[in-house]
N, C-alpha and C positions, 0 to 999 in steps of 0.2 A: 233486386236492387230497385229502389224507387227514388225518383228526382222530381222536383218541381218544373225542371227545365223541359219546356214543350218541345224542344228539338232533339231530346234525348230519345234515341230508338231502343225500345225495351227488348225487341227481338234481337238486335244486335248484341246487346248487353247479355241476353241469355246464352248466345252462342259462345261469347268470350268466357262466361261462367263456366261453361261445360269444359272449353279448352283449358282453362286455368285449374280444373280439377285435377288434371294430369301432373301438374306441378306439385300437388300435395303427396302423391304416391307414385314413384317410378314404376314403369312396367304396364302390364295389361290390367284394365279395370273392367269389372262387371257392370252392368246396367245399374245394379242396386249401388254400387260404389260410387258411380258418377253421380247418381242422384243425391247420396248423402254428402258428397263433397261439394256439389254445385248448389245445393239447396233447392233445386227445381222439382217439381212434381214429375211423375213418370210420363205423362203424355208430352210435357215440353222437352224433357230429356230425350225421350225417343226421337221426337221431331228434330231436334237439334243435332242429334248423333247421326240420323239419317242424312241430314243436309252436308254435314261436315265430311261423312264418309264419301258422299256423292262428289264433293269438291276436293278431296284428297287430303285434307288437313287431319283426319282421323282415318284410321284403318281398323279392320277386324283383326282380332288376335289370331293366333294358331287355331285351326280347325273351325274358323268362324266363330270362335268364342271370346266374348269380351271385346274390348276396343283399346286401341292405343294411338299415340299421336302419330300423324302421317308424315311421310317424308317431304311433303310440300311445305310443311313448317320451316324447314331449313332453307327453302327459297326466300322466304321473308327476311331471315336473318342474313343471308348473303346480300339482300338488296340493301339492308340497313348499313352493313359494313362497307359495301361499295359505294354508297352514297354519302359517307362522312369523310369531309376533308381533314378533319383531326386525326382519324384513324389511318389515312392515307400517309400523312405526314409522320405519324408516330410509327409506323412500321419499321422504316429504316432505322429510326432512332433506337427503339427497342432491340432491334438485331444487333446494333453496334453494342449496346448497353449489356446484352446477354453475352456477347463474345468477350467483353472486357471483364465482367465480374464472375462468369462462369456459374451463376445461380439463376434461379427462375426469374424472370421479369415479367411484369404485367402493366397493363393500362386499365384503370376503371373509370366509369363515367359516374358522375353525381346525379342522383335520382331521388331526391327528397329525402327520405329516411334510409335509403340504401344506397350503397355503390353497386354497380353492375360491371363485372369484368368484360372487357370488349376485345382486348389483345393479350395473348399469353404466350410466353416463350418458355418452354419447360426445358430444364437442363438435366435432370435425372429422374429415375422412377419415383413417382410420388403418388399419392391417393388420387385415383381416376377422377371421381366427380369433382375434386377440389381444384382441378387444373382446366375445367371446361370454361369455354366462353358463355356468357350469359348467366354465370352464377351470381347471385346476389348475396351481399353481406350487409348487416346493419351498420349504419354510419357510426353510432355510438361506441362500437367496441373494435373497429377496424383502424388500422394504421392509417389507410386512406381517408377514411371518414374524419378522423381527428385532424389530419393534416388539412383537409378541406374546411371543417369547421374553424380552423386557426385563421382562415381567410374571410371568415363571416363576422358581421356585427354580433356582439354579445347577446343582443335580443333574439336574433335568429338561431343562435346556439341554444339558448334557453328553449326556444320553441321546439327544436329539433328533439331535445332531451325530453321535453314534456310530452311529445307525441310518440315517442319510441317506447316499445315494450320493456326494455332494459331487462330482457331475460338472458341469463348467461347461456353461451354456446358451448363452454368447456367450464371446468372447476376454476380456471384461472381468468375468467372473463371479469373485467372491472365493470361494475353496474351502479356504483355510487355517483350520483350526478356531480357532487362537489369534486371527487377525485377526477372525474372525466373532464371537468372545466380546468383543473389544474393541469392536466395532461394536454389540453388543447392550448392553454397559454404557453406551456413549455415549447409546443410545436411552433408556435408563432414566433418564438425567439430563435429556435433552432433551425427553422426552415424545413423541417421533416418531423414525422411522429413514428414512434416505435411501438410495436405490439408483440408481446411475448406469449404464445400458447393461447390467446384469447379466442381465436376462431378455429384453430386446429392444433391439437396438442403436438408438442415437439417442434413447432414452427416458430421462427422469428422473422418479423417482416418490418421493413421501414418503407415510408412512402413520403413524396413530397407532392404538393399540389400544383396542379395546371390551371392557370387563370386566363380569362379572355381579355379583349382589349380594354375592357372597363374595370378589370381587376377582380372580377367575379369567379369564384372557383368553379371549374366545370368538369374536372378529372383529377387523376392522381396517377403518378408513376410508381410503381412498387419494386422492391427487391426483396426476394424471399429465401431464406435458408433454414438450415436444420440445427436445432441447439446441441445435437449430438456432434456437430462439426464446428460450431462457433460458440464463443461466449458472446453475450449482448454487446459488451464493450468492445470487443475487437470487431464484431459485425458492424457497429456503428462507425468505429473508425475507419474501416476499410471501405464501406459502400455509401455512407450518408451523402458526401460530396458528389458521387457519381448519380444518385437519385435526383438530388437538387439541380445539377447541371442539366440533366435530361429533361426534367420538368420545365425548367426555364427556357430551353430550346423550343418547346412546344407552346409557351405562353405568350400572350399578347397579340395574338394573330386572329383573323377572322376565321371562324369554324362553320 
């Protein structure tokens, strides 16, 4: 990564490029794989890995072969979660919401072109990776992302869509910008957005945006179910008002 910013530290950037390589492929990576995914040369990759191992953010794989993320990474996740007033307030709200609806409920945070799951309350056996904190999903195809875009000016929505990859995650993912804008407009009227199988096959999710004191969207409350158990119409009828109420309970406060 190159930047004209003289305060930008290239060594720190290289260390994070190595860490982010592990997000491309789960599990243990070889030196060659880290080099490939990070784009760094062998010398830089070895130096960064040695330093990160010494600090505990990377660990050697079984038999001292390869590299994997270290357990110390989880400490920084803990620090973020502990330091967020929004997440502290949202925890009891999501617990009550999950008990009332009996389905999986989540809180995601708005991060430019993505939403990031920060709180998750699982209700039944579901795909393991799909229920983890920290999972990112594109704004353009997620119910939360469209609910959030419904609270943004049209020009900001256009900018998000222009910079998004618009690559489908499933065969049901809507990628046409005009159709997405129509769905965002509907979410603005309804107060929630619905997505069917766009991120995970068999899943139906509705979400309502959480806004700050200035009315700027910062997060979203989700309720997720299975299409084998619900029709979209009944799911919306049963849960949309619950999601809207939970999102409003978290909105308009200092975060």
